[in-house]
C-alpha positions as CSV (number, residue, x, y, z in Angstrom):
1,M,13.0,-22.8,-67.5
2,K,16.8,-22.2,-67.5
3,Q,16.2,-18.7,-66.0
4,L,14.0,-20.2,-63.3
5,R,16.7,-22.7,-62.4
6,L,19.3,-19.8,-62.2
7,C,17.0,-17.8,-60.0
8,F,16.5,-20.7,-57.7
9,L,20.2,-21.3,-57.5
10,F,20.9,-17.7,-56.5
11,V,18.2,-17.9,-53.8
12,L,19.7,-21.1,-52.5
13,I,23.2,-19.6,-52.4
14,A,21.9,-16.5,-50.6
15,C,20.1,-18.6,-48.0
16,S,23.2,-20.8,-47.5
17,T,25.3,-17.7,-46.9
18,L,22.8,-16.2,-44.4
19,F,22.6,-19.5,-42.6
20,A,26.4,-19.8,-42.4
21,Q,26.6,-16.2,-41.1
22,D,24.0,-16.9,-38.4
23,N,26.0,-20.0,-37.3
24,D,29.2,-18.0,-37.2
25,L,27.4,-15.3,-35.1
26,L,26.2,-17.9,-32.6
27,L,29.6,-19.4,-32.5
28,A,31.3,-16.1,-31.8
29,K,28.8,-15.3,-29.0
30,Q,29.6,-18.7,-27.5
31,Y,33.4,-18.0,-27.6
32,A,32.8,-14.6,-26.0
33,A,30.7,-16.2,-23.3
34,N,33.4,-18.7,-22.6
35,G,36.1,-16.0,-22.3
36,D,37.8,-16.8,-25.6
37,Q,37.8,-13.2,-26.9
38,Q,40.3,-13.6,-29.7
39,K,38.4,-16.5,-31.4
40,A,35.2,-14.4,-31.1
41,L,37.0,-11.4,-32.5
42,D,38.3,-13.3,-35.5
43,I,34.8,-14.4,-36.4
44,Y,33.4,-10.9,-36.0
45,Q,36.2,-9.6,-38.2
46,K,35.3,-12.1,-40.9
47,L,31.6,-11.3,-40.7
48,Y,32.4,-7.5,-40.8
49,K,34.4,-8.0,-44.0
50,Q,31.4,-9.8,-45.6
51,N,28.9,-7.1,-44.5
52,N,30.2,-3.8,-43.0
53,E,26.9,-2.3,-42.0
54,A,25.3,-5.4,-40.6
55,Y,28.2,-6.5,-38.4
56,F,29.8,-3.1,-37.6
57,T,28.4,-2.8,-34.0
58,V,29.3,-6.3,-32.8
59,Y,32.7,-6.0,-34.4
60,V,33.5,-2.7,-32.8
61,N,32.2,-3.8,-29.4
62,S,34.4,-6.9,-29.7
63,L,37.5,-4.7,-30.5
64,L,36.7,-2.5,-27.5
65,G,36.3,-5.6,-25.3
66,A,39.8,-6.6,-26.5
67,K,41.0,-3.0,-25.9
68,K,42.1,-2.6,-29.5
69,F,41.1,1.0,-29.5
70,D,43.1,2.1,-32.6
71,D,41.5,-0.6,-34.8
72,A,38.0,0.4,-33.5
73,I,38.7,4.1,-34.2
74,S,40.1,3.3,-37.7
75,I,37.1,1.3,-38.9
76,T,34.6,3.8,-37.3
77,K,36.2,6.7,-39.1
78,K,35.9,4.7,-42.4
79,M,32.2,4.2,-41.8
80,M,31.9,7.9,-41.0
81,R,33.4,8.8,-44.4
82,K,31.2,6.2,-46.1
83,H,28.0,7.4,-44.4
84,P,28.5,11.1,-43.4
85,E,24.8,11.6,-42.6
86,D,24.5,8.6,-40.3
87,H,25.5,10.0,-36.9
88,Q,25.5,6.6,-35.2
89,Y,29.2,6.3,-36.3
90,N,30.0,9.7,-34.8
91,I,28.5,8.5,-31.5
92,M,30.3,5.2,-31.6
93,L,33.6,7.1,-32.2
94,G,32.9,9.2,-29.2
95,A,32.2,6.1,-27.1
96,T,35.4,4.5,-28.3
97,Y,37.4,7.6,-27.3
98,T,35.7,7.6,-23.9
99,Q,36.7,3.9,-23.3
100,Q,40.2,4.8,-24.5
101,G,40.3,7.6,-21.9
102,S,40.2,10.4,-24.4
103,V,37.1,12.1,-22.8
104,D,37.9,15.5,-24.3
105,K,37.9,14.0,-27.9
106,A,34.6,12.3,-27.2
107,S,33.1,15.6,-25.8
108,A,34.3,17.5,-28.9
109,I,32.6,15.0,-31.2
110,Y,29.3,15.2,-29.2
111,D,29.5,19.0,-29.0
112,D,29.9,19.2,-32.7
113,L,26.7,17.2,-33.2
114,I,24.9,19.6,-30.9
115,K,26.4,22.6,-32.7
116,D,25.3,21.2,-36.1
117,L,21.9,20.1,-34.9
118,P,19.2,20.8,-37.6
119,A,16.0,22.5,-36.7
120,D,14.1,19.3,-37.5
121,Q,12.0,17.7,-34.8
122,G,12.4,14.2,-36.2
123,Q,16.1,14.3,-36.7
124,I,16.6,15.8,-33.2
125,A,14.6,12.9,-31.7
126,M,16.5,10.3,-33.8
127,L,19.9,11.7,-32.7
128,A,18.9,11.8,-29.0
129,S,17.7,8.2,-29.4
130,L,21.1,7.1,-30.7
131,F,22.8,8.6,-27.7
132,Y,20.3,6.8,-25.4
133,Q,20.9,3.5,-27.2
134,N,24.6,4.0,-26.5
135,A,23.9,4.6,-22.8
136,N,24.8,8.3,-23.0
137,V,21.8,9.7,-21.2
138,D,23.4,13.1,-20.5
139,Y,23.9,13.9,-24.2
140,A,20.5,12.6,-25.1
141,I,19.1,15.2,-22.6
142,K,21.4,17.9,-24.1
143,I,20.1,17.1,-27.6
144,F,16.5,17.5,-26.5
145,L,17.2,20.7,-24.7
146,Q,19.1,22.2,-27.6
147,G,16.2,21.0,-29.9
148,R,13.8,23.1,-27.8
149,K,15.9,26.2,-28.3
150,L,16.2,25.6,-32.1
151,L,12.4,25.0,-32.4
152,Q,11.6,27.7,-29.9
153,S,9.2,25.6,-27.9
154,D,9.7,24.5,-24.2
155,Q,6.7,22.1,-24.6
156,L,8.5,19.8,-27.1
157,F,10.1,16.5,-26.0
158,S,8.5,16.5,-22.5
159,Y,7.7,12.8,-22.6
160,E,11.2,11.9,-23.6
161,L,12.9,14.2,-21.0
162,I,10.6,12.9,-18.3
163,N,11.7,9.3,-19.1
164,L,15.3,10.3,-19.3
165,Y,15.3,12.2,-16.0
166,R,13.5,9.2,-14.3
167,Y,16.1,6.8,-15.7
168,K,18.9,9.0,-14.5
169,R,17.1,9.5,-11.1
170,D,17.6,13.3,-11.5
171,K,14.8,14.2,-9.1
172,A,15.2,18.0,-9.3
173,A,15.1,18.0,-13.1
174,L,12.2,15.5,-13.2
175,V,10.2,17.7,-10.8
176,E,10.8,20.8,-12.9
177,E,9.9,19.0,-16.1
178,Y,6.6,17.7,-14.7
179,L,5.7,21.1,-13.3
180,S,6.2,22.6,-16.7
181,F,4.4,19.8,-18.5
182,L,1.3,19.2,-16.3
183,P,-0.5,22.6,-16.6
184,S,-1.2,21.9,-20.3
185,N,-1.6,18.1,-19.7
186,P,-3.6,17.8,-16.5
187,P,-4.8,14.2,-17.1
188,F,-1.2,13.1,-16.4
189,I,-1.2,14.3,-12.8
190,T,-1.8,10.8,-11.5
191,Q,1.0,9.4,-13.6
192,A,3.3,12.1,-12.2
193,E,2.3,11.3,-8.6
194,N,3.0,7.6,-9.1
195,T,6.3,8.3,-10.8
196,L,7.5,10.7,-8.1
197,S,6.3,8.5,-5.2
198,A,8.3,5.5,-6.7
199,L,11.4,7.6,-7.2
200,F,11.4,9.7,-4.0
201,E,13.2,8.1,-1.0
202,G,12.4,10.3,1.9
203,P,11.4,13.7,3.4
204,A,14.2,15.6,1.6
205,D,12.8,14.6,-1.8
206,Y,9.3,15.7,-0.9
207,D,10.7,19.0,0.5
208,L,12.4,19.5,-2.9
209,L,9.0,19.1,-4.6
210,K,7.4,21.4,-2.0
211,A,9.9,24.2,-2.6
212,A,9.4,23.9,-6.4
213,L,5.6,24.0,-6.0
214,L,5.7,27.1,-3.7
215,K,7.8,29.0,-6.3
216,R,5.4,28.0,-9.1
217,I,2.3,29.0,-7.0
218,Q,3.9,32.4,-6.2
219,K,4.7,32.9,-9.9
220,D,1.3,31.6,-11.2
221,P,-1.3,31.8,-8.4
222,Q,-4.2,31.2,-10.8
223,Q,-2.9,27.7,-11.8
224,T,-4.9,25.2,-9.7
225,L,-2.9,22.2,-10.5
226,Y,0.1,23.3,-8.3
227,P,-2.0,23.5,-5.1
228,E,-3.5,20.1,-5.9
229,L,0.0,18.6,-6.2
230,L,1.0,20.4,-3.0
231,T,-1.9,18.8,-1.2
232,W,-0.7,15.4,-2.5
233,Q,2.8,16.2,-1.3
234,F,1.5,16.9,2.2
235,L,-0.4,13.6,2.2
236,Q,2.7,11.6,1.2
237,Q,4.5,13.1,4.2
238,K,1.5,12.4,6.4
239,Q,1.1,16.1,7.1
240,F,-2.7,15.7,7.1
241,D,-3.7,19.0,8.6
242,Q,-1.6,20.9,6.1
243,A,-3.0,18.8,3.3
244,L,-6.5,19.8,4.3
245,N,-5.6,23.4,4.8
246,Q,-4.2,23.6,1.3
247,A,-7.3,21.9,-0.2
248,L,-9.7,24.1,1.7
249,A,-8.0,27.2,0.6
250,L,-8.3,26.1,-3.1
251,S,-11.9,25.1,-2.6
252,R,-12.8,28.5,-1.1
253,R,-10.9,30.3,-3.9
254,Q,-12.7,28.4,-6.6
255,N,-16.1,28.4,-4.7
256,D,-16.6,24.8,-6.0
257,D,-19.0,22.1,-4.9
258,G,-16.3,20.6,-2.5
259,S,-16.1,17.2,-4.3
260,N,-12.3,17.3,-4.0
261,I,-12.6,18.0,-0.2
262,F,-15.0,15.1,0.1
263,E,-12.6,12.6,-1.6
264,L,-9.7,14.0,0.5
265,C,-11.6,13.4,3.7
266,R,-12.1,9.8,2.7
267,T,-8.4,9.5,2.3
268,L,-7.8,11.2,5.6
269,T,-10.2,8.7,7.3
270,A,-8.4,5.8,5.7
271,N,-5.2,7.1,7.2
272,E,-6.9,7.5,10.6
273,A,-6.5,11.3,10.5
274,Y,-9.9,11.6,12.0
275,D,-9.6,15.1,13.3
276,A,-8.6,16.5,10.0
277,A,-11.3,14.6,8.2
278,I,-14.0,15.8,10.6
279,R,-12.9,19.4,10.0
280,G,-13.2,18.8,6.2
281,Y,-16.7,17.3,6.5
282,E,-17.8,20.1,8.8
283,Y,-16.7,22.6,6.1
284,L,-18.9,20.8,3.5
285,V,-21.8,20.7,5.9
286,S,-21.4,24.4,6.5
287,K,-21.9,25.1,2.8
288,G,-25.6,24.6,3.3
289,K,-28.4,22.1,2.8
290,D,-28.9,23.1,-0.8
291,Q,-25.5,21.6,-1.7
292,Q,-25.3,18.2,-3.4
293,L,-22.8,16.9,-0.9
294,Y,-24.7,18.1,2.3
295,I,-26.3,14.8,3.2
296,P,-23.4,12.5,2.3
297,S,-21.0,14.9,4.2
298,K,-23.3,14.9,7.2
299,I,-23.4,11.1,7.3
300,E,-19.7,10.7,6.7
301,L,-19.0,13.3,9.4
302,I,-20.8,11.2,12.0
303,N,-19.2,8.0,10.6
304,T,-15.8,9.5,11.0
305,K,-16.5,10.6,14.5
306,N,-17.6,7.1,15.2
307,S,-14.4,5.7,13.7
308,R,-12.4,8.0,16.0
309,V,-14.3,6.6,18.9
310,T,-13.9,3.0,17.9
311,S,-10.2,3.5,17.3
312,G,-9.8,4.6,20.9
313,K,-8.8,8.2,20.1
314,Y,-11.6,10.0,22.0
315,T,-12.6,11.8,25.2
316,N,-15.9,11.4,27.1
317,E,-17.0,14.7,25.5
318,D,-16.4,13.2,22.1
319,L,-18.8,10.3,23.0
320,L,-21.5,12.7,24.2
321,S,-21.1,14.9,21.1
322,L,-21.3,11.9,18.8
323,E,-24.5,10.7,20.5
324,K,-26.0,14.1,20.0
325,D,-25.0,14.1,16.4
326,Y,-26.7,10.8,15.8
327,N,-29.9,12.0,17.6
328,N,-29.9,15.2,15.5
329,L,-29.5,13.2,12.3
330,L,-32.5,11.0,13.3
331,I,-34.5,14.1,14.1
332,E,-33.6,15.8,10.8
333,F,-34.2,12.7,8.6
334,G,-36.5,10.6,10.7
335,K,-36.2,6.9,11.7
336,N,-36.7,4.9,8.6
337,A,-34.9,2.3,6.3
338,N,-32.5,5.0,5.1
339,T,-31.4,6.0,8.6
340,A,-31.4,2.5,10.1
341,F,-27.6,2.3,9.8
342,A,-27.4,5.4,12.0
343,M,-29.7,3.8,14.6
344,Q,-27.5,0.7,14.7
345,K,-24.3,2.7,15.2
346,L,-26.0,4.9,17.9
347,A,-27.1,1.8,19.7
348,N,-23.6,0.4,19.7
349,L,-22.2,3.7,21.0
350,Q,-24.7,3.7,23.8
351,A,-24.1,0.0,24.7
352,F,-20.4,-0.3,24.6
353,K,-19.0,3.2,25.1
354,L,-21.7,5.0,27.2
355,H,-23.0,1.8,28.8
356,K,-26.6,2.8,28.3
357,L,-27.8,-0.7,27.8
358,T,-31.5,0.0,28.2
359,D,-31.4,2.8,25.7
360,A,-29.4,0.7,23.3
361,Q,-31.8,-2.3,23.6
362,K,-34.9,-0.1,23.1
363,L,-33.4,1.6,20.0
364,L,-32.4,-1.8,18.4
365,E,-35.8,-3.3,19.1
366,E,-37.3,-0.3,17.3
367,T,-34.8,-0.6,14.4
368,I,-35.6,-4.3,13.6
369,K,-39.3,-3.4,13.3
370,I,-38.8,-0.8,10.6
371,P,-40.1,-2.0,7.2
372,G,-37.9,-2.1,4.1
373,I,-34.5,-2.6,5.9
374,K,-32.0,-4.5,3.8
375,P,-31.7,-8.1,4.9
376,A,-28.0,-7.9,5.8
377,L,-28.5,-4.7,7.9
378,L,-31.5,-6.3,9.6
379,A,-29.4,-9.3,10.5
380,G,-26.6,-7.1,11.8
381,C,-29.1,-5.3,14.0
382,K,-30.4,-8.6,15.4
383,L,-26.9,-9.7,16.2
384,D,-26.2,-6.4,17.9
385,L,-29.5,-6.7,19.8
386,G,-28.4,-10.2,20.9
387,D,-25.1,-8.8,22.2
388,V,-27.0,-6.0,24.2
389,T,-29.5,-8.5,25.7
390,L,-26.6,-10.7,26.7
391,L,-25.0,-7.8,28.5
392,N,-28.4,-7.0,30.0
393,N,-28.4,-10.5,31.6
394,Q,-31.0,-11.9,29.2
395,P,-29.0,-14.8,27.7
396,W,-32.1,-16.7,26.4
397,D,-33.2,-13.7,24.4
398,A,-29.7,-13.4,23.0
399,T,-29.5,-17.0,21.9
400,L,-32.9,-16.7,20.3
401,L,-31.8,-13.7,18.2
402,Y,-28.5,-15.4,17.2
403,S,-30.3,-18.5,16.2
404,Q,-32.8,-16.6,14.0
405,V,-29.9,-15.0,12.0
406,E,-28.1,-18.4,11.8
407,K,-31.3,-20.0,10.4
408,D,-32.0,-17.1,8.0
409,F,-28.4,-17.0,6.6
410,P,-27.2,-20.6,6.5
411,N,-23.7,-21.3,5.0
412,S,-22.9,-17.6,4.9
413,T,-20.4,-15.4,6.7
414,I,-23.1,-13.7,8.7
415,G,-24.7,-17.1,9.6
416,Q,-21.3,-18.3,10.8
417,D,-20.9,-15.1,12.8
418,A,-24.2,-15.8,14.5
419,K,-23.2,-19.4,15.3
420,Y,-19.9,-18.1,16.7
421,R,-21.7,-15.6,18.9
422,N,-24.0,-18.4,20.2
423,A,-20.9,-20.4,21.1
424,K,-19.3,-17.4,22.8
425,L,-22.6,-17.0,24.8
426,A,-22.2,-20.6,26.1
427,W,-18.5,-19.8,26.9
428,Y,-19.4,-16.7,28.8
429,T,-22.0,-18.6,30.9
430,G,-19.7,-21.5,31.7
431,D,-21.3,-24.2,29.4
432,F,-17.9,-25.2,28.0
433,T,-18.9,-28.6,26.6
434,W,-21.7,-27.1,24.3
435,A,-19.5,-24.1,23.4
436,K,-16.6,-26.4,22.4
437,G,-18.9,-28.5,20.2
438,Q,-20.0,-25.4,18.3
439,L,-16.5,-24.0,18.1
440,D,-15.2,-27.3,16.6
441,V,-17.7,-27.0,13.8
442,L,-16.7,-23.4,13.2
443,K,-13.0,-24.4,12.8
444,A,-13.9,-25.2,9.2
445,A,-15.7,-21.8,8.7
446,T,-15.1,-20.1,5.3
447,T,-14.2,-16.9,7.1
448,Q,-10.6,-17.2,8.3
449,L,-11.1,-14.8,11.2
450,I,-14.0,-16.7,12.6
451,A,-12.2,-20.1,12.0
452,N,-9.1,-18.8,13.7
453,D,-11.0,-17.4,16.7
454,A,-13.0,-20.6,17.0
455,L,-9.9,-22.7,16.9
456,N,-8.1,-20.6,19.6
457,L,-11.1,-20.6,22.0
458,S,-11.7,-24.4,21.4
459,L,-8.0,-25.1,22.3
460,L,-8.2,-22.8,25.3
461,I,-11.2,-24.7,26.6
462,S,-9.8,-28.2,26.0
463,D,-6.3,-27.4,27.4
464,N,-7.7,-25.9,30.6
465,I,-10.5,-28.4,31.2
466,T,-7.9,-31.2,30.9
467,A,-5.8,-29.4,33.7
468,D,-8.8,-28.6,35.8
469,S,-11.9,-30.8,35.2
470,T,-14.1,-28.5,37.4
471,G,-13.3,-25.5,35.2
472,A,-13.5,-23.2,38.2
473,A,-10.6,-20.9,37.2
474,L,-11.8,-21.0,33.6
475,K,-15.2,-19.8,34.6
476,I,-13.7,-16.7,36.2
477,Y,-11.6,-16.2,33.0
478,A,-14.8,-16.4,30.9
479,R,-16.4,-13.8,33.1
480,A,-13.4,-11.5,32.6
481,D,-13.7,-12.1,28.8
482,L,-17.3,-11.0,29.0
483,L,-16.3,-7.8,30.8
484,I,-13.7,-7.2,28.0
485,F,-16.4,-7.7,25.4
486,A,-18.6,-5.2,27.3
487,E,-15.7,-2.7,27.2
488,Q,-15.3,-2.5,31.0
489,P,-11.5,-2.9,31.1
490,D,-11.0,-1.9,34.8
491,K,-13.4,-4.5,36.0
492,A,-11.9,-7.1,33.6
493,L,-8.4,-6.5,34.9
494,I,-9.5,-6.9,38.5
495,T,-11.3,-10.2,37.6
496,L,-8.2,-11.5,35.7
497,D,-5.9,-10.7,38.7
498,S,-8.3,-12.6,41.0
499,I,-7.7,-15.9,39.2
500,D,-4.1,-16.4,40.5
501,I,-5.2,-15.4,44.0
502,K,-8.1,-17.9,44.1
503,Y,-6.4,-20.6,42.1
504,P,-2.6,-20.4,42.4
505,G,-0.7,-22.6,39.9
506,N,-3.6,-22.6,37.4
507,S,-3.0,-23.4,33.7
508,L,-4.2,-20.0,32.5
509,S,-1.1,-17.9,32.9
510,D,-0.4,-17.2,29.2
511,D,-4.1,-16.6,28.6
512,I,-4.3,-14.1,31.4
513,L,-1.2,-12.3,30.1
514,M,-2.6,-12.1,26.6
515,A,-6.0,-10.8,27.8
516,K,-4.3,-8.1,29.9
517,A,-2.0,-7.2,27.1
518,R,-5.0,-6.7,24.7
519,L,-6.7,-4.6,27.3
520,F,-3.7,-2.3,27.6
521,I,-3.4,-2.1,23.8
522,Q,-7.1,-1.2,23.7
523,K,-6.4,1.7,26.1
524,K,-3.3,2.7,24.0
525,N,-1.1,1.8,26.9
526,Y,1.7,0.1,24.9
527,A,4.3,0.6,27.7
528,D,2.4,-1.9,29.9
529,A,1.4,-4.2,27.1
530,V,4.9,-4.8,25.7
531,P,6.4,-6.6,28.9
532,L,3.3,-8.9,29.1
533,L,3.7,-9.9,25.4
534,K,7.5,-10.4,25.9
535,K,6.7,-12.7,28.9
536,I,4.5,-14.8,26.7
537,A,7.1,-15.0,23.9
538,E,9.9,-15.9,26.3
539,E,8.2,-18.1,29.0
540,H,5.3,-19.6,26.9
541,S,7.0,-20.0,23.5
542,F,5.3,-23.3,22.8
543,D,1.8,-22.3,24.0
544,L,-1.3,-21.1,22.2
545,W,-0.6,-17.4,22.2
546,A,3.2,-17.4,21.4
547,D,3.1,-16.5,17.7
548,D,0.3,-13.9,18.4
549,A,2.4,-12.3,21.1
550,V,5.5,-12.2,18.8
551,F,3.6,-10.7,15.9
552,M,1.8,-8.1,18.1
553,L,5.2,-7.0,19.4
554,G,6.4,-6.5,15.9
555,D,3.3,-4.5,15.1
556,I,3.6,-2.3,18.2
557,Y,7.3,-1.6,17.6
558,E,6.6,-0.8,13.9
559,N,3.5,1.3,14.1
560,Q,3.2,2.6,17.7
561,L,6.8,2.9,19.1
562,Q,8.5,3.7,15.8
563,D,11.3,1.3,16.4
564,K,11.7,-0.4,13.0
565,E,14.8,-2.4,14.0
566,K,13.0,-4.1,16.9
567,A,10.0,-4.7,14.7
568,K,12.2,-6.5,12.2
569,I,13.5,-8.8,15.0
570,Y,10.0,-9.9,15.9
571,Y,8.8,-10.4,12.3
572,Q,12.0,-12.4,11.7
573,K,11.2,-14.5,14.7
574,I,7.8,-15.4,13.2
575,I,9.5,-16.4,10.0
576,T,12.2,-18.6,11.6
577,D,10.4,-20.0,14.7
578,Y,6.7,-20.2,13.7
579,A,6.6,-21.4,10.1
580,G,3.1,-22.7,10.6
581,S,1.7,-19.4,12.0
582,L,-1.2,-17.7,10.3
583,Y,0.9,-14.5,10.5
584,I,3.8,-16.0,8.4
585,N,2.9,-14.3,5.1
586,E,2.2,-10.9,6.7
587,A,5.3,-11.1,8.8
588,R,7.4,-11.9,5.8
589,R,5.9,-9.0,3.8
590,R,6.5,-6.5,6.6
591,F,10.0,-7.7,7.3
592,R,10.9,-7.3,3.6
593,L,9.3,-3.8,3.6
594,L,11.3,-2.7,6.6
595,R,14.4,-4.1,5.1
596,G,13.9,-1.9,2.1
597,D,13.2,-4.5,-0.6
598,K,12.1,-2.4,-3.6
599,N,9.8,-5.0,-5.2
600,E,7.9,-5.4,-1.9
601,A,7.6,-1.7,-1.4
602,A,6.2,-1.3,-5.0
603,S,3.6,-4.0,-4.4
C-alpha cells in the first residue's frame, strides 16, 4: 500500500512538472508575440536547463532572434559532443553560422556531412529531411544527389527531388527529373502534366520543356512517352496543328488503333481547333471500315464539320461538303433510329445555312415518323420542324408542334423551351399581348437562359408598347428579329435600318444597336460590333441592354481582339456599376483571372 502511495506521488509530481512546463512554454510564446524577447528568452533558458533535448530548438531559435550568436553556437556544440550521431545539431550550427554571417563556416559543416554521407538509403533520406526542415532546400537536394552516387542508382529519391524542385520552382531541374522518372513510371504522366502546368508561367517555360523533350526523343527514339508529352506541350501552347502532327506520327509508327488520336480530336474540338480535329478524324476513317473506331470517327468527323459551320468559321464550299457528308452517312447506314441525329443536323444545316426550307421540312417530317427514336430526340426534331414551318410561313403548324412538345414534357427544360418558342412565334407575328403573357410565366423558368431571355423580351415589349401603343415600330423590329433567327443577316440589317427612317424618335434605339451588334458578331465582324456596343454602354447605361453590352465588350477584347487590359476595364465596370447583373460572377472571375490571381487561375 505504501509503495502504491509512493508511485502515485511520483506520477503526481511528474504531471505537475509537465503542466508547469507547458504553462511556461505558452507564457514564453506570448512574451515573444508581444515583442518582449528577453522575458521569453529567460523562460526558454529555464526550460532548456530542465530538459536539454526537448527545449533545445526553441531556446536556440530564441537566442538567434536576440542575435546572441555566440551563446547559440556554444550550446549547439555541446549538444553535438553529447550526441555525435544526431546530425540535427550540425545543421543547426550551420544555420547559426549563416545567420551570424559566417556562410563559409556553415558551408564547411554541410560539406563535411555530404563527404561523410553513409551508403544507407534511410540515413540519406533522414539527413535530407533535416535540411528541408531547416529550410535549406539546396543542401537537401545535394544530399539526395550524393546519395544516388553512393548507391549507384539514378532512380532513387525521385519523388523527393520532384517535390524539392517544385518547392524551389527550379523548372529546368524539375523537367529533367520528370523526364528521367516517367519512362519507368508512366502512370504518373498526368501528375507531371498537372504539376508543370501549375508551375509554368508562359511560353518560355514550355519552350524549355520542348527543348528537353526533343533531346530525349533524339537520344531514345523508341520511348513513346516523350512524344506524348510533346503533344501535350503543343496543346498547352495552343499549337494544335503541331500537336496533331506529333500524335499522328506516333500513331503511324506504332500502327495502333488510333484511340489516342480520337481522344486528342475531342480535345481539339473543345478548343475550337476544328480544322485540326477534322484532319485527325479523317486519318482514323482512312484506316478502314474494319477498324473499331471507324463509325465513331465518321460520326464525329461530321459533327466537327457541323461545329465549324455553326461557329461561323466556314465557306460556302464547307456547307455543301458537309451536306454531302450527311447524305453519304445516311446512304451508308440508312435512315433509322440510330441515324436520326444526323437527319436532324442535316435538316438544320439545310434550313438555316443553305436556306433549303422545303428539303429541311421534308426531312424532319420523315424523321419524326421513324419508330424507336428516343423521346428527347423526337421532341427536339419536332421543335426544329416547328421552326422550319414557321420560316416556311406556316405559323399554325409551328404552334401545333410546339404545343405537342410542351404537353408531352410538362415542367421540364424541353417543355419550357417549347413554351418559349410559342411565345417567340407570337412575338414574330405581332401578337405582343399573348406573347408577353407567356413570357411572364417563363420568367420563373428553371432554366436560367430561358428565364433571362423571357425577361428581356417581356421588358422589351412592355417598354416599347408603353411608348407606342400601336406597336408599329415594334412590329418591324420583330420582323427583323425573325430574319436574324432565319440567319439572313443582310435582310435583317436593312429592316433594322428602316425603323428609324419610318418612325424617327422611336424608343427602340438601344434594341436596334444591340441587334445590329449581335449580327456583326455572328459574322465575326468585331470592328463594326464594338462601336455599337460602346454606344449602348455610354448613351443607354440605364437601359435594358447596358450590362449585356459592357460584358460583351469585355469578352470581345479578351477573346477576339486580344486586348486584356481593355477587357479588364469592362469586367471591372460590370462589378462596380452593375452589381445586380447576371454577369457579375463571371465578370468577377474573368477579371481576377486577367489580373493574375493564382487561386482563380488554379480553379
